[in-house]
N, C-alpha and C positions, 0 to 999 in steps of 0.2 A: 713819539709821533715817526713811524715810517717812513721812509724818505722814498722813496719810486724816481728809479730813473727807465726812460723809455726810449728804444730806435724810433726815426723817422718814420713815418707809414711808408714811405718805397720800400725803405729796405725793409720790410718784415715778410716781405714775400721772397725774397731771394736769399738762395746761398752763397756763403763766400767761396771765392772763383776755388774750384778740385778740391774744397776741403775734406771730402767724402773718400777721397782715392790712396791707395796708398803711395809711399814716396817713391819716388820716380831712383829705385837702387837695382830694377831690374841686370841694365847694362854689368854692372858688377859681377854679377850670378850667373857660373857657368853653366850653360845652356839655357839658360833664357833672356828673352830680347824683346826691349819694349818699344813699340812702331806705333805707339799710339800720342805723343805729342809733335812731332815735323820737325824733330831735331836734325840738323844734317850731323846726321852717324855713317855717312858713306869714309871711314878711314883711306888714306891719312888729312881726309879733309879741314876738319875744324879745328883753328878757326884758318885763315890762308895765312902760309909757311911762313910769310915776310912781314908777319902782324904780332906771331908770337915774338920776335925779339924787342919792339915794346911794350906788350903788358911783362914783359921780364922786371926790364930799365924804370917800369914805372909805381915798381912796388917799394922802390924807395921813397915816394913817395906821401906814401899811405897816410903818414901826420898831418900832410896840409887840405886846407881846402881844395877843388876843385876849381873855376874859373863859373861865377854866381852864374854868367853868360853861354857859357860854352861857346866863347863868342870866333874861336879857328874853324870850328867844328861847322859850325854857322855857317861861317864864309865857304868853306869849300863845297859846303852842301848846296850853294847857294849859284857856283860856280857851274857843278855839276847839273843841275838845271836851266843853267842860264836865265836867272832871276835874279832880284833883289837879296840880299840878307834881309831884309827888313820882312819878306816874303814868307819867314822859315821861324819853323819853331821844332824846339829840339826837346826832349826828353826820354827818361827812361822807359826805354820801350815803344813802340807807335800803340799801346794799349795807355801806357803813361801820358801820350802826348794825346789820344782821342781823350782821357780822362780832363787833359786839360781844354778841350775844345768843349766839350757838353757840359763842364760847370760856366765856361765863360760867354754859353750860349744860351743854357737849360737852366730853368726851374720848376717847381711845383706849379700841377694844372699844365705844362708843354709836353709833346707826344716825340717821341721819337720814332719811324718808323724801317725799320730791317727784313731781309729776309729769312726762314729761318724754316730749317736747320741752320744755325751759323755760327759763327766765332761765339762763344759761351761764356765768356767774360762779358758781350755787349748789355744785355739785362742788368746785371751788378754795374756796368759802368750807367749806364743809364737812369737806376733807381737811385746810386749815388747823388749823381745833378738835380735830383728831385723832378723829375720828368719821366712821364708812364711809356714804356713800349709799347707800339704797336709793332704784331709782327704778320708778315704776308709768305704764306707760304710757295715757294718753291715749285717749279713748272715740273713734271714729269722726268724733264732732261736734266733736273738738276740746274735751273737757272733761275735769273730771277724773273718775273714777274712782272714787266716796268708796269704795263696798261695798270696793274693793280694796283702797284705802288701810287700811280700818282693818283690812282682814283681813291686811295685813302688817304690825300692830304687834305687836310683845313686846317680851320683859322688857329687850330693851337700846335701844329707841326711847325717846329723850329729846322729840326737835322732828319734828313733821311740817310743812310749806313747804307753803301754798296762794297760789295770786295768783292773784288777782280785778279786775278785766279780766286775763285769761290770756296770757303774755305766751310765745310768741309767737302763741295763734290768737285773741284780743279775745275772748273767753267769757267771761261771770260767771258766776258762783255762785249757784245762786235760794236766798236767804236762807234760804228754808224749812229747805232740802237743809244749808246750814251750822248750823243749830240745832241739828238731830237728829245730825248728824256728831258735834257739841263735846260732846252726851248724854254719845254711847258711848261716848269716852275714856275710857283709866283717869284716874286723877285724878292720876300723872308723867308727863303724856304733855302738852307745851304747843304749841298749833298758831300761826304767824305766818304771817296773815296778812298778803300783799304784795300791798300799794293804789299798789303805784306810778301807774296807770295810771286812778285812782277818778277822776278831776274829769271824765275823759272818755265816763265813764257816763250814760248820758239819759236811762235809766230809772229808777226809784222805791225808794228804800230800799236802795241797794249796802250791802252786808256792810262790818263792819266805824264804821257809827254809833256813838256813844256807848251807843246804847239795848243793842246787844250787846255792848259791852264791859260795860257792868254787869249784862247777864244771864247773864254766862261769867266763869267766874277762873280757864278756862286759856287764855286768847288773848291774843297781842298784834297788833295792829294794825299794818303796818311803810309808811311812806307817805314823799314823798318831793317838795324843788321843784324836780327837775330837771326833768319832764315838762311840765307844764299851765300850771308858774307859769315855764317857760323859764331858769332857772336852772343850768341842766346844767354851766355851767363853775364856778360858786362854791363845789360839794360841799355840798350840807345836805339829811340828811333825819331823820327821828325815828320813833321808836316810843313803843306806847302800850298800857299793860296790867296788871294784877296788881301793883300800890307793892311786894310784897315778892318780885317777881321786877327791876322796875326799879331796884332798889334794884344790885342787881349786874350786871345789866346796864352802868349808869354807871359801877361801878368796872373795866370791862374796856375802858374810850372809850381812846382816843387825847389825851392832852394837849394841851390846844390846838387840838382836832379842828377845831371850828367856826372859821374867822376873822371880824373884826369886821366885814366887808363883808357877807358871806354874812351873819350873823345880822343886820342889818339890812336885807339885802334882804330876810327874806325875811319880817320882821316886816308891810315894806309891805305884803309879796304878799299876806298875808292881809286886810290891810285894803282889798284892790280887787277885792273879789266885783264889782261891776261890769264891770270890763276883762276877767277871768278867762272872766265870763258871753258875753261878746259874742267873748272868743279860742274859746272850746268852741263856740258856736253855727258860726263858719269850720272849725272844725276839722271838724266834723261834715259838713257841706255837703262840706267836701272829700272825707272818707271817703267817703260814699254816691255822689259823683260816681267814686269812683276804682274805688270796690264795681264799679259800672254799667258802666264801663269794661271791667272786668276780663270780667266776666260776656261783654258783647257780643264779645270778642276769643273766646271760646269756654271760660275757666276756670275752673275751682271754686274758689267764694274762699268761705267759712265768713264768716257774720256776725258784725261786730266793732263791739262797743262801747269800744274804745279809739279810739290816732290812728295805728293802721295795719291793715293787712288778710292774714290768712293765705292760702295756696295749699295745699292735700293735696296736693303733686306727688310724693311719694315717694320713689321709685329716680330722677325726672328733673329735683328740684332742683335737685343742681349743673350739672348743664346750663344749664337755664335763666338760674340767673344769671348763668352764664361766657358764654350768649350778650348778657345784656343789661348788662353790663359791657362787653363788644368794642363797643356799641353805646351806650357813657358813662355808663350808670346803673350802678350800686352798688348791690345790693339783701342780705337775707342768708338763705343758703339755710342748711338742715338737713338734713345730707345722709340720703338717707333718710327723709324724712319729709314736706319742705316747703320755704316760702321765704316770711318774711315781707318785706313792702311797707310803707313808713311813708309816712303822708300829706304831701304836698308841697307845696311851692309851685305854683300853674298852670304855667309854665312846666317845669316837671321831671315834675311825672303828664302831661303834653301829651306828651312825648319821650317818656313811657317808652309810651303808648297806643299813640303812632307809632310806633316799632318793634314794639311787638305785632303792631299792621296789616297787618303786609306778608306772610301769612298765616303765619307760623314759624311761631305756638304750637300747630297742631297735631300735632308733635310732641312734644308734653307730653301732649296731655290721654289 
């Protein structure tokens, strides 16, 4: 008798995260640059200098299990956001915490609404929970169409995912629009505000600050130490929101999901505001230089508040990325939509702009 094993229906139409892409080795190859993953690759930025010694000291504890509750970093994050520790959940990166949220709140027959194009892990994480993704196109300016998202809310809607600054466009959600949107939602629909790149936003009062959490009881803010803090390889992120929701979210977490090294590095990172401010200034300058150079090359570039820029190239996105790959520069295409280019080290950006300065870009505009 043949025994057949089949995956659940929601997983059949999605692929493993970036399973078809080459390994991230470009940074180690002379003359090749990886500007596709939004890592903080501006030397000597990752990680914060004061954090390195903690990482080295933690190597002696690799044979020991970490604290399963990650209590210390949970309490530090709570102080940072001026909320109760019971309102915080931590996990292996913001994607790991988002998975906890979706597993805690969603199941088969439920719907999760989010803008598209968006973070390419969203469809997989929604499918793992058993729920169905509902895509709402971005506006022509790379922003969330909050009116259309609200119109798509129905009896099966459990979660709405918003991202600000948005990945991949770098556009932020206006605070007043966010407040109005949250007030318009039914009481049984939760909004998750993904702020993985919020530290790069140089505007005032970015959404997700503690006063937003205090004004609304239907929102969870999601953040990470992977981007601005340069700890992508340690995998640690967190969420903050209503205690009645976060208690369930913590139950869905992977046991020992946050290592001791990651916890200690994150704690030190929260106390290194001066170093963080300096690197954010460096990223802002590099982002502005990259934006100006791309526009000088004749390419459309949206104003970005993150550590990447977005080129709305539509059908030409794939060919643009392929031509750059042949020149030794890796960027992230979103077929049919555009291309995201991470802010990189000076030599990487100079190589990119030199490649585009050879007259090639005119075929994509």
